C-alpha positions as CSV (number, residue, x, y, z in Angstrom):
1,M,126.6,81.9,78.6
2,T,129.1,84.7,79.0
3,M,128.2,87.5,81.4
4,H,127.9,91.0,79.9
5,P,130.7,93.3,81.1
6,F,128.2,95.6,82.8
7,Y,127.0,92.7,85.0
8,Q,130.6,91.5,85.5
9,V,131.3,94.8,87.3
10,L,128.2,94.5,89.5
11,D,128.4,90.7,90.0
12,P,130.8,90.7,93.0
13,F,128.7,93.2,94.9
14,L,125.4,91.5,94.1
15,I,126.5,87.9,94.7
16,W,127.9,88.9,98.1
17,C,124.2,89.2,99.3
18,Y,123.7,85.6,98.2
19,R,126.5,84.2,100.4
20,L,125.6,85.5,103.8
21,T,124.5,82.4,105.8
22,G,125.9,79.3,104.0
23,Q,122.3,77.9,103.6
24,A,121.6,77.9,99.9
25,W,117.8,78.5,100.1
26,L,118.1,81.2,102.8
27,D,120.9,82.9,101.0
28,Y,118.8,82.9,97.8
29,V,115.8,84.5,99.6
30,L,117.9,87.0,101.4
31,G,120.0,88.0,98.4
32,T,116.9,88.2,96.2
33,F,115.2,90.3,98.9
34,V,118.1,92.7,99.0
35,L,118.1,92.9,95.1
36,A,114.4,93.6,95.1
37,A,114.8,96.3,97.7
38,I,117.5,97.9,95.7
39,C,115.3,97.8,92.6
40,Q,112.5,99.4,94.5
41,L,114.7,102.2,95.8
42,L,116.1,102.9,92.4
43,G,112.6,102.8,90.9
44,K,111.3,105.2,93.5
45,A,114.2,107.6,93.0
46,T,113.7,107.5,89.2
47,M,110.0,108.1,89.7
48,H,110.8,111.2,91.8
49,V,113.1,112.5,89.0
50,V,110.4,111.9,86.4
51,L,107.9,113.7,88.5
52,L,110.2,116.7,89.0
53,C,110.7,116.8,85.2
54,S,107.2,116.2,84.0
55,G,104.9,116.3,87.0
56,R,103.6,119.7,86.2
57,R,102.9,118.7,82.6
58,L,101.0,115.6,83.7
59,A,98.9,117.7,86.1
60,E,98.2,120.1,83.2
61,K,97.1,117.3,80.9
62,M,94.9,115.7,83.5
63,E,93.2,119.1,84.2
64,E,92.9,119.8,80.5
65,A,91.2,116.4,80.0
66,E,88.8,117.0,82.9
67,N,87.9,120.5,81.5
68,Y,87.2,119.1,78.0
69,Q,85.1,116.3,79.5
70,A,83.1,118.8,81.5
71,L,82.6,120.9,78.3
72,S,81.5,117.9,76.3
73,I,78.9,117.0,79.0
74,E,77.6,120.6,79.0
75,A,77.3,120.6,75.2
76,L,75.5,117.2,75.4
77,K,73.0,118.7,77.9
78,A,72.5,121.7,75.7
79,G,71.8,119.5,72.7
80,D,74.8,120.8,70.7
81,K,76.0,117.7,69.0
82,G,78.8,119.4,67.0
83,A,80.3,121.1,70.2
84,Y,79.9,117.8,72.1
85,E,81.9,115.8,69.4
86,A,84.6,118.5,69.2
87,A,85.0,118.7,73.0
88,N,84.9,114.9,73.4
89,K,87.6,114.5,70.7
90,L,89.8,117.0,72.6
91,A,89.1,115.2,75.9
92,K,90.1,111.8,74.4
93,E,93.3,113.3,73.1
94,A,94.1,114.9,76.5
95,F,93.2,111.6,78.3
96,G,95.5,109.7,75.9
97,S,98.3,112.1,76.6
98,S,97.9,111.9,80.3
99,F,97.7,108.1,80.1
100,M,101.1,108.0,78.3
101,H,102.6,110.2,80.9
102,Q,101.3,107.9,83.6
103,L,102.7,104.9,81.7
104,A,106.1,106.5,81.6
105,Y,105.8,107.1,85.3
106,S,105.1,103.4,85.9
107,G,108.1,102.5,83.6
108,A,110.3,104.7,85.7
109,F,109.5,102.6,88.7
110,L,109.9,99.2,87.0
111,W,113.1,99.6,84.9
112,P,115.5,98.3,87.6
113,V,113.6,95.0,87.6
114,C,114.7,94.3,84.0
115,F,118.3,94.7,84.9
116,A,118.0,92.6,88.0
117,L,116.3,89.8,86.1
118,A,118.9,89.9,83.4
119,W,121.7,89.5,86.0
120,M,119.7,86.7,87.7
121,Q,119.5,84.9,84.4
122,Y,123.3,84.6,84.3
123,R,123.4,83.3,87.9
124,F,120.1,81.4,88.5
125,L,118.8,80.2,85.1
126,E,118.9,76.6,86.0
127,V,117.4,77.0,89.6
128,E,113.9,75.7,90.1
129,F,111.9,75.8,93.3
130,P,109.3,73.0,93.6
131,I,105.8,74.1,94.7
132,P,104.8,71.7,97.6
133,G,101.8,69.5,96.8
134,T,102.1,70.0,93.0
135,D,104.3,68.9,90.1
136,W,105.0,72.6,89.3
137,S,108.0,74.7,90.1
138,L,109.1,78.3,90.1
139,G,112.2,79.6,88.3
140,Y,114.1,82.7,89.3
141,I,111.6,85.0,87.6
142,G,108.6,83.7,89.6
143,S,110.5,83.7,92.9
144,F,111.8,87.2,92.2
145,I,108.3,88.5,91.6
146,I,107.0,87.0,94.9
147,I,110.0,88.4,96.8
148,Y,109.7,91.8,95.1
149,A,106.1,92.0,96.2
150,A,107.1,91.1,99.7
151,A,109.9,93.7,99.8
152,G,107.4,96.3,98.6
153,F,104.9,95.4,101.3
154,L,107.5,95.4,104.0
155,G,109.0,98.6,102.7
156,R,105.6,100.3,103.0
157,Q,105.0,98.9,106.5
158,G,108.5,100.1,107.5
159,K,107.8,103.6,106.2
160,R,104.5,103.6,108.0
161,W,106.2,102.5,111.2
162,L,108.9,105.2,110.8
163,N,106.2,107.8,110.3
164,L,104.6,106.6,113.6
165,T,107.8,106.9,115.5
166,R,109.0,110.2,114.2
167,R,109.5,112.7,116.9
168,G,107.4,115.8,116.9
169,D,104.5,114.1,115.2
170,R,101.2,114.5,117.2
171,N,100.3,110.9,116.4
172,S,103.7,109.5,117.2
173,V,104.2,106.4,119.3
174,L,107.2,108.2,120.9
175,N,105.1,111.3,121.6
176,P,101.8,110.0,122.9
177,P,99.1,112.6,123.5
178,A,99.0,114.1,127.0
179,V,96.5,112.6,129.3
180,V,93.8,115.1,130.4
181,K,92.4,114.5,133.9
């Protein structure tokens, strides 16, 4: 399988992460972890851009949906079936629109994963990782998903730790509260 020119440009940089220790399994885990972390950083950056561009519109649609829902409930309580159906229809349309905005927001976070897996297909298509105690094995996609989840978890923990150690924060580990005697 011939590598796409886009991936040929990126390949020397990406494969470098897979050649750090000389231990094949450790290099694979470290390289995939770095690739997953890059995917998450790119995804978060894209999410922020999408929020800057359409965050206000999403908030408006969600507020509109809530308003129509409240109107439909009021109409139902008042016994006005026609007003209820009209408000409910508008609420469904607004909820659908806000759902599509949220779906785009999720896609903005996950698009780098597609490119990472496409590159990994060129490099690791034949690689299988046996699952101990079973006859099953994981390919590059399954191992990437597990490592991607671990990178996300560790990234959140690291962010939390950085928030705790930030100077000037009342709750900071570096700035403990004064002891009152």
